[in-house]
Each structure stands twice: as C-alpha cells, then as structure tokens.
C-alpha angles and dihedrals in degrees: 000000000000138000094191121140119258092223114129118252136188120257112278094017124121121245114261112267120240131184092238096048116111108236116253117247114187126207138056124292125200111229114220127185089229132022103171127139140143122256126195094277093053091049090045091054091051092048094050091055094051094098091053092044091050090051089048090054089056093047094048092045091053092048092046092049092049093048091049089059091050095047142022093259114115113237094228088062093053094042093045092048091057092044091055096041092093089074088072088074087075096043109106099220090048090048090054090052091049092048093053103035104026103034099027095234130151137198115273117257116242090260092049092046091051089056098038104042100061092049091048091050090053093049095047092045090057090049093048093242129135104248093209091064090076133065117228117214138174129224121204105237144133096224135075104258144128138183142208117206144165114353103314111005119124116174133181131184120255088235091058090053091051101047109026120089114233094260094051091045086052090054091053092048092046088055091053092046087055089059089056100043092046094049099246096124100051094038091053094048095047091046092054094044098050092043092051099090091053092048092049091048090051092051090050090051090051091051091050090049090052088056092060089089089071093055123091113270094251094049092047091051091052093049092047091047093051092046091048092050090049092051092049091048092050092046091052094046094048097038090243095307091127087074092057092092088064089066095037097091091057093046092046090051090051091051090047091054089052091050090055090055090049090053089050088052090053091052091047091051089057090054099260100113097110092045094048090047090054090055091047091051088059090048090049091057091053091045092052090052090052091046092053090053091049097041092117093065099033094107100035123113090253090055093052093048091048090054091048090052095045111119093206129059117239117271094249090059092050092048091049092053093046091049090050089053091052092049092053092054094052 
C-alpha cells in the first residue's frame, strides 16, 4: 500500500514528501498471526495488583463457601469459575460486548472503514502482525484519541478519522498496536478484573464504617476498637505490607506512564515518530490552553496529586523521548 503522489519525477529523484504520506520502510517483515508478549511495564502492573488480587481471592472464597452452604453448588466450582473468568477477555464475542457496553464503541461506518482499514493494514504489516487478528472500533468523540483494550480491541475516535492525515492516523494506530504487542492492554484489563472483588468489599466496608455514627456511643467505640486491633495485628503480621495498597494507585500510574512511552517507542520503531510527534504537537497546544485556564491551581496540593495519579506522561516528555529516538537513528 502506498500514499505516494502520482506527480512525475526524474530518474534517481525521491518522491515529493507530503504530510499525509505514510513513511517508507524498506525491508522484509515476517507476518505472524500473533505477536503478543509482556514487557517490564506489563509485568509491573500485574505485580502491583497482587495485593488486591490476593484480597479478592479471599473475598471470592468466602462468598463461594457461604453460597455452597446455602445451596447445593460446590464451592470449588464457584471459586474456580471466577478464577478462570479472566479468559473471557480474549474471547471474541465477549470482547465485542465489552467494546460496545463497557467502552462505548461502535462499528465503523463504510466510509470510516474505507479510511481506517488500509492504514491499519500498513501499520500491522510493518509490525509483522496479522491485521485480521484485531477488531477495529470507533468512539464518538471530539478529541484526537484512541485505545487498545482486552485481547484484540483497537478503537479510535471519529474526530481522529475525520481530521488526521493517513500518516498521522498510522502513528496513532501504531502506538495502540504497541500496547497490544507489549502486553499492556491485556495486563491492565486482567489486573482490574481480578482486583474488583477486593475493591467492592472495601467500598462496602467504608459504607458500613460510615454507618457507625448511627450506633450508640458505646457500641461504636467497641467496633472501632476491635477494627483497630485487627488492623494493628495484620500490620504486625505482614510487616506493614497491608498498607501497600494505599500507595498502589500512585505506583500503577507511574507504570502506566512508562507504558505510554513504550508504546510511543513501538510506533517510532515502525517509522511513525515524526507523524506521532505532529499529533502530539497539536495535543500540546490544547494542553497549554487548559493549563492557562487552570494556572491558579497548578501548584496546589490537588494539582500535584492529580499529576502523580495521571496515567499518561505530559506531552513534553513524550515529544522529548520521540525526538531522542529520531536522533539515535540519524
């Protein structure tokens, strides 16, 4: 596939460059049905969620054991069913349901598919990936954005399809393909899924704690005392590791920011660094406008915490890393 101009040129000359031309990448590429692994950021995300997953195992075991006493269902069946449920993230019909109901995506229109499909084929061919292994979706949105989720979902906003030239759209798609081939998409989904029972149990505990105000003073004091003693005992037995989940959101955000840089690196390795930088320059202009509007709270405690919890690095950092990649190749 080529987006080169049809203008005549003299022998030995290079074709005229255009902003919407997909960059040429010489050489042969082996096409594999699957090219999916797990880099350090994917493994780091899984490791950081281990405390939540362990707590979820305890919650699901308790629920399964209680249900088994109230019914004829054996608890290993219930517990094992939940333990194996993460495999549904790679089941195509389940992925379609997630795309539509969880992520709010839709199928591309014929016009959108005509624009999206050739660019996706070019990107996957450069990466050595079978393009048909992934499902292309569209999100209604006014911004330039895309997402990679589950095992095979790749989504892009309708605005991106309307305004981005093919080469810049290719850079965005190459970034999302990097999330898939490096394991970020499936690791993130499985981490959230298997940590969900523990998070729900924690929210229930918070709600019950909030209801202590309606108890008599003596009863509330007893409950608080027992809960405090249990927390101290657990903290002593685990050498304080039970407090690790309090820092997990900040660590997960830091790993997520690193995964974004790894996906940028993947796109740059496929030859899309200049095109992705052009998209990021547009994003930087919008970000600077938002920063100017929020200048009054830029140095407040809330602003610092928001930056620490941000799942994406700032645009200047991404541009710096992409420029470094270009400099190394020169």
